[in-house]
VMD Tcl script that draws the C-alpha trace (Angstrom):
set ca {
  {53.11 43.97 2.36}
  {56.37 45.63 3.27}
  {59.04 47.59 1.45}
  {62.41 46.45 0.14}
  {64.26 47.13 3.42}
  {61.97 44.64 5.19}
  {61.68 41.94 2.54}
  {64.29 39.57 3.93}
  {62.75 39.64 7.40}
  {59.23 39.61 6.00}
  {59.07 36.00 4.88}
  {62.31 34.20 5.76}
  {60.84 31.54 3.49}
  {62.59 29.09 1.18}
  {60.29 28.92 -1.85}
  {62.09 25.73 -2.99}
  {61.78 26.65 -6.65}
  {63.59 23.52 -7.81}
  {62.05 20.98 -5.44}
  {58.45 22.12 -5.96}
  {58.64 21.05 -9.62}
  {58.71 17.42 -8.44}
  {55.14 16.14 -7.74}
  {56.56 13.44 -5.49}
  {58.33 16.02 -3.34}
  {55.12 18.06 -2.99}
  {53.17 14.90 -2.08}
  {55.74 14.04 0.58}
  {55.46 17.52 2.14}
  {51.67 17.21 2.19}
  {52.03 13.88 3.99}
  {54.22 15.33 6.76}
  {52.21 15.92 9.93}
  {54.28 19.01 10.79}
  {53.34 20.78 7.56}
  {50.95 23.72 7.96}
  {47.87 24.95 6.09}
  {47.01 28.65 5.74}
  {43.29 28.98 4.94}
  {41.96 31.78 2.72}
  {38.27 32.44 2.15}
  {37.24 34.61 -0.80}
  {40.39 36.71 -0.61}
  {40.33 37.04 3.19}
  {42.94 35.63 5.53}
  {42.26 33.72 8.72}
  {43.31 36.00 11.58}
  {43.22 35.75 15.37}
  {44.44 37.91 18.24}
  {47.82 37.06 19.73}
  {47.35 35.74 23.28}
  {50.73 36.96 24.50}
  {50.38 40.39 22.90}
  {46.72 41.47 22.94}
  {45.73 43.80 20.15}
  {48.24 42.33 17.70}
  {46.55 40.24 14.97}
  {48.35 37.14 13.79}
  {47.95 34.79 10.86}
  {46.46 31.38 11.63}
  {48.19 28.29 10.26}
  {46.80 24.85 10.99}
  {48.63 21.51 11.32}
  {47.95 19.63 8.12}
  {47.61 16.33 9.95}
  {44.52 17.64 11.75}
  {43.10 19.59 8.81}
  {42.72 17.11 5.96}
  {39.01 17.95 5.73}
  {39.97 21.40 4.42}
  {41.57 19.92 1.32}
  {39.11 19.37 -1.52}
  {39.66 17.85 -4.95}
  {38.64 21.15 -6.53}
  {40.99 23.22 -4.35}
  {44.40 21.54 -4.02}
  {46.76 23.27 -1.57}
  {49.30 25.69 -3.03}
  {52.85 25.31 -1.78}
  {54.27 28.53 -0.33}
  {57.65 27.45 0.98}
  {59.70 26.02 3.83}
  {60.45 27.69 7.13}
  {62.70 25.81 9.55}
  {62.07 22.69 7.42}
  {58.30 23.03 7.89}
  {56.27 23.25 4.67}
  {53.53 25.87 4.42}
  {50.58 25.52 2.04}
  {47.70 27.86 1.26}
  {44.22 26.35 0.86}
  {41.20 28.08 -0.66}
  {37.92 27.58 1.22}
  {35.90 29.86 -1.06}
  {33.72 26.92 -2.13}
  {32.14 26.97 1.36}
  {29.76 29.42 2.97}
  {31.61 31.58 5.48}
  {29.94 29.94 8.48}
  {30.91 26.49 7.22}
  {34.48 27.57 6.55}
  {34.81 29.01 10.07}
  {33.36 25.85 11.57}
  {35.93 23.80 9.69}
  {38.92 25.82 10.86}
  {37.58 26.15 14.41}
  {39.26 29.44 15.28}
  {39.89 33.02 14.16}
  {37.99 35.17 11.67}
  {38.37 35.76 7.94}
  {39.53 39.36 7.55}
  {40.56 41.64 4.68}
  {44.34 41.90 4.98}
  {44.17 45.63 4.24}
  {42.38 46.10 7.56}
  {44.89 44.30 9.77}
  {48.13 44.28 7.78}
  {49.53 47.45 9.40}
  {49.10 45.89 12.86}
  {50.62 42.49 12.09}
  {54.19 41.33 12.35}
  {56.04 41.56 9.04}
  {56.45 37.78 8.67}
  {52.75 37.12 9.19}
  {51.69 39.96 6.90}
  {54.06 38.80 4.16}
  {52.93 35.18 4.36}
  {49.27 36.23 4.37}
  {49.82 38.39 1.28}
  {51.65 35.56 -0.51}
  {48.86 33.06 0.22}
  {46.14 35.48 -0.83}
  {47.88 36.49 -4.04}
  {48.76 32.97 -5.21}
  {45.26 31.64 -4.60}
  {43.71 34.64 -6.35}
  {45.82 33.93 -9.44}
  {44.77 30.27 -9.43}
  {41.10 31.24 -9.06}
  {41.26 33.62 -12.02}
  {43.19 31.16 -14.22}
  {40.71 28.31 -14.34}
  {40.78 28.09 -18.13}
  {43.36 28.43 -20.85}
  {43.25 31.82 -22.55}
  {44.33 30.27 -25.86}
  {41.99 27.29 -26.28}
  {39.51 27.63 -23.39}
  {40.27 24.20 -21.89}
  {40.36 23.69 -18.11}
  {43.78 24.08 -16.45}
  {45.45 22.07 -13.70}
  {47.98 22.97 -11.03}
  {51.61 22.07 -11.47}
  {54.80 22.94 -9.53}
  {52.93 23.09 -6.25}
  {50.44 25.57 -7.67}
  {52.97 27.99 -9.18}
  {52.15 26.95 -12.75}
  {48.82 26.15 -14.43}
  {48.90 23.65 -17.29}
  {46.26 23.56 -20.00}
  {44.63 20.11 -19.94}
  {44.26 20.05 -23.72}
  {47.12 17.86 -24.95}
  {47.13 19.66 -28.31}
  {47.67 22.98 -26.53}
  {49.46 22.12 -23.25}
  {50.08 25.79 -22.58}
  {52.04 26.58 -19.43}
  {50.64 29.59 -17.53}
  {52.60 31.36 -14.80}
  {51.45 34.02 -12.33}
  {51.28 37.48 -13.87}
  {52.39 40.53 -11.90}
  {51.15 44.00 -12.82}
  {53.91 46.61 -12.37}
  {52.85 49.98 -10.99}
  {55.01 53.02 -10.29}
  {54.51 55.10 -7.16}
  {56.49 58.28 -6.72}
  {57.26 61.10 -4.37}
  {57.75 64.30 -6.36}
  {59.82 66.93 -4.60}
  {60.21 70.64 -5.30}
  {63.56 72.02 -4.30}
  {63.91 75.47 -2.76}
  {66.62 77.82 -1.56}
  {66.34 76.55 2.01}
  {65.07 73.54 3.93}
  {61.85 75.35 4.86}
  {61.01 76.00 1.20}
  {61.22 72.38 0.09}
  {57.89 70.75 -0.76}
  {56.59 67.38 -1.87}
  {53.55 66.65 -4.01}
  {50.74 64.48 -2.60}
  {47.28 63.78 -3.94}
  {44.04 62.21 -2.77}
  {41.34 60.08 -4.34}
  {37.74 60.92 -3.60}
  {36.98 57.49 -2.14}
  {39.75 57.71 0.50}
  {39.00 58.62 4.12}
  {38.69 62.35 4.70}
  {42.05 64.16 4.93}
  {44.22 61.34 3.55}
  {46.89 62.39 1.03}
  {49.42 60.06 -0.55}
  {52.06 59.84 -3.25}
  {50.93 59.64 -6.87}
  {50.86 56.24 -8.57}
  {49.81 54.44 -11.73}
  {50.26 51.32 -13.80}
  {53.07 50.87 -16.32}
  {51.80 50.72 -19.89}
  {53.02 48.50 -22.71}
  {56.14 49.79 -24.39}
  {57.31 52.26 -21.75}
  {60.12 52.17 -19.21}
  {59.50 52.64 -15.50}
  {60.96 56.13 -15.67}
  {58.69 57.02 -18.58}
  {55.70 55.73 -16.62}
  {56.64 57.95 -13.65}
  {56.86 61.08 -15.80}
  {53.64 60.28 -17.68}
  {51.56 59.49 -14.59}
  {52.68 62.61 -12.71}
  {51.94 64.81 -15.72}
  {48.56 63.19 -16.38}
  {47.36 63.36 -12.78}
  {48.79 66.69 -11.63}
  {50.11 68.62 -14.63}
  {53.59 68.64 -13.06}
  {56.66 67.84 -15.18}
  {59.56 65.94 -13.59}
  {63.15 64.91 -14.19}
  {65.95 63.19 -12.21}
  {63.77 60.12 -11.68}
  {65.44 57.50 -9.50}
  {64.38 54.21 -7.98}
  {64.01 53.88 -4.19}
  {62.20 50.70 -3.13}
  {59.56 48.12 -4.05}
  {56.59 46.47 -2.38}
  {54.43 43.51 -3.39}
  {50.78 44.55 -3.32}
  {48.50 41.51 -3.78}
  {45.23 43.44 -4.15}
  {45.03 41.58 -6.35}
  {48.42 41.17 -8.10}
  {50.52 44.32 -8.31}
  {54.15 45.12 -7.68}
  {54.67 48.70 -6.52}
  {57.95 50.24 -7.71}
  {58.83 53.34 -5.72}
  {60.64 56.37 -7.13}
  {61.76 59.89 -6.20}
  {61.50 62.61 -8.86}
  {62.26 66.34 -9.03}
  {59.62 68.76 -10.26}
  {60.55 71.09 -13.11}
  {57.22 72.95 -12.92}
  {55.09 74.07 -9.97}
  {51.55 74.87 -11.14}
  {49.20 71.97 -10.36}
  {46.41 71.05 -12.79}
  {44.51 68.11 -11.30}
  {42.88 65.55 -13.58}
  {39.53 65.19 -11.83}
  {39.06 61.75 -13.37}
  {42.17 60.59 -11.50}
  {42.34 62.66 -8.32}
  {40.11 64.81 -6.17}
  {42.97 67.08 -5.14}
  {46.76 67.46 -5.20}
  {48.91 69.86 -3.20}
  {52.46 70.81 -2.30}
  {53.23 70.06 1.36}
  {56.08 71.17 3.58}
  {57.96 68.82 5.87}
  {56.49 70.59 8.92}
  {52.95 70.03 7.64}
  {53.59 66.33 7.15}
  {55.28 65.89 10.51}
  {52.19 67.37 12.15}
  {49.81 65.12 10.18}
  {47.91 62.20 11.67}
  {47.93 58.56 10.61}
  {45.48 56.94 8.19}
  {43.19 55.79 11.02}
  {43.29 59.12 12.92}
  {39.82 60.43 12.05}
  {40.28 63.62 14.09}
  {43.27 64.82 12.03}
  {42.67 67.37 9.26}
  {45.60 65.91 7.30}
  {46.38 62.20 7.36}
  {49.35 60.27 5.99}
  {49.22 56.93 4.11}
  {49.03 53.64 6.00}
  {52.21 52.64 7.84}
  {52.50 49.36 5.95}
  {52.44 51.06 2.54}
  {55.34 52.01 0.30}
  {53.78 55.46 -0.07}
  {54.34 56.03 3.67}
  {57.90 54.73 3.29}
  {58.58 57.24 0.49}
  {57.16 60.11 2.55}
  {59.19 59.18 5.61}
  {62.40 58.92 3.55}
  {61.76 62.43 2.23}
  {61.08 63.74 5.74}
  {64.38 62.30 7.00}
  {66.18 64.11 4.20}
  {64.17 67.32 4.51}
  {67.12 69.28 5.86}
  {69.33 68.41 2.87}
  {69.62 70.52 -0.26}
}
mol new
graphics top color blue
foreach p $ca { graphics top sphere $p radius 0.5 }
foreach p [lrange $ca 0 end-1] q [lrange $ca 1 end] { graphics top cylinder $p $q radius 0.2 }
display resetview
């Protein structure tokens, strides 16, 4: 849930890519009483309020030795990684009614990560996103796309194997690349510089963000940036350069952030894509409210989003030519 500059702090997790291929090693980690389970219910993470820091949500992990009842034959735990030699697993409780799932875990509440992610610590938010994303992939890969046979978990849940011996297809998690870009318009002075932001009609009132879109087959990332900006706003760009990335497991995207320079200025909004798009000055954006600030006429993207990161980078550079 955080950008490239935060990734190393975000998880601090050894994914044990070699060890997790050994079923015996996974079984041994599941047998360790210090191992932890991270429950997910229908795409929602188990969250509770931090006792030592009220108002800060935190991810709930349960000692596996006391939580064996959460593990069902139809929902084997998915290995996430090791932290300080403790193994973390995600477990899907979607087979249960919500009330039953909550009774089983005995604490917290199942919450959409998009609601609480901006308020959580980066490690908790990253681990929650990882658990949610991996279990979503498993849930949507129940059957082989080639022969239709049921699939089984392998490599601690990071690979699905077709159970048809004549097919035996290995299926790995798919990530959908999306570009997200801040388009800037240079001027003769710092006060004349502008950046292009747009809004979707289903966003909260006053929220504007950077443009974005999925990469299509057969195009480079830079080509996707230029195409999406032109399609959504009618603006042509050049000097496209990469800035940062952010995993976005809603459900399985990777956001690739770019900066681009506008070579045209007249906006022509595609109403099928956006409700509005405008050029904003640095002063306008500095005076804007946050996503949750309902009283503000202009609101910036969420603080945990790469779009906010791109805007803030541009604001820090707003005095440069």
